[in-house]
N, C-alpha and C positions, 0 to 999 in steps of 0.2 A: 495539515497533516492529517485531521480527521478523515478529508475528503478520501487522502489516500489509502486510510487503513479501510474504506467503505467498498473501495476497489477492491483491496486485499478479501477482505469478508464475501464480495460478491464470486470476485475468481475462485475460493474456496469454496464456496457453495456449488457452484457449476462443477467444478473438479469431482467434491464429493458425489456429485448426482454421474458424472462418466464412471466415477470410480465403481459405485453401486450397480450400476447397468452393466460394467464389464464383470464383475464378479457373478452377477446372475448368467451374464451369455459365458461363462467358462463354465459352470455347474452346467448348465444344459448340453452343451455342447460334450461334457464330461460325463453326460447319462448318453447320451445319443451313440458315443461311440462303443458303448457298454453294447448296445444293441443293434451295432452296426449301420444306423441311420448316418453319420457325421465319421469321416475319416480322422486319424490321430493328429495329424498334421494341424486340421481345423480347431481338433480342443486346444492343441498346442500353440496356434495362436492367440486363442482366447485368452487361453492360462497366463500370456507374458504381456498380453495388454491389461488384463486384470493388475498383474504384479506394476506396471509400467504408470499404471493410473493412480495403484496407491502410493509409488512414491511421487508422484506428482502432487498429490494430497499432501503428504507428511511434509514436501518443500513449502506447498503454501503454509501450512500451520506454520512453521518456520520462522518464515517470513513475516507472516501475521503479528506474531508474537513480538518478533523483534523490532517489528514498528512501533506496537505497544510500552513494550517496553522504551523506545526512543523517546514515542510523545510521553509517559512519565518521568521522565529524566531534564526534558525541556524546560528550560528556564532560563528568559530573559533579563537580566538585572543591571542597569544601570550606577555607575558610581554618583550620578547624581539626583537629588530629586526636580522636578518638576513633568512639566507636562508635554503630550507630544502633538506634533502638528499632522495634519490631513496625511493618507498617504498621497506618493507621487507614484504615478505611472512609470512604464517605461518609455512610454512617446514621447509627447512635447514637453519638456522642463516647465514645469508648474501648474500639470494639468493632467489628471488621473484618464490614464488610455480607458477607454470603453472594455467591458466584460472581462476585466482583469482584478482578482481581489486582494493578489501581491505585487509587491512593491516598495518604494522605498519609502520611510519615515524619518522624521528629524526629531532629536530631543532636547531641548533646548534645558540649559542649567537656571534652575530658580534662588540658586544660594549668590550670595554677593562675596565677591573674590574668588569665585570660581576661574580660573585659570585658564581652564580648557573650554566652557563656555560649550558649544556645540558638540554633541554625539550623535553621525548619521548610522541608520542600522539600513540593511536591507534585507528585505527578505522573500523570498522565492518559495513558489511553488514546486 
């Protein structure tokens, strides 16, 4: 999930830069309209783009905050004590797929008399 939040942070930074640029253009064109160097329609387009960019930035912030909250509340607990085996990829059974960090892992119970014995967990990116 951390990789996902990094991508969201990058998207937010990109959209913040776009929003700052759009605001600056809107201010420039508003001034140009007052001196008759630009048409009001052009200024209106830049003002609308600035508003749209600000909305995208707010949406990006909300998505990032939601992902961070999800990450804080994510806990995986097994009802047994034990150790997990090595990750198994989605390719050939028993072999990890190249280039993937997500896959399936198995936790085997270490408690005597455990009826369940094995718990399979699947992690996806």
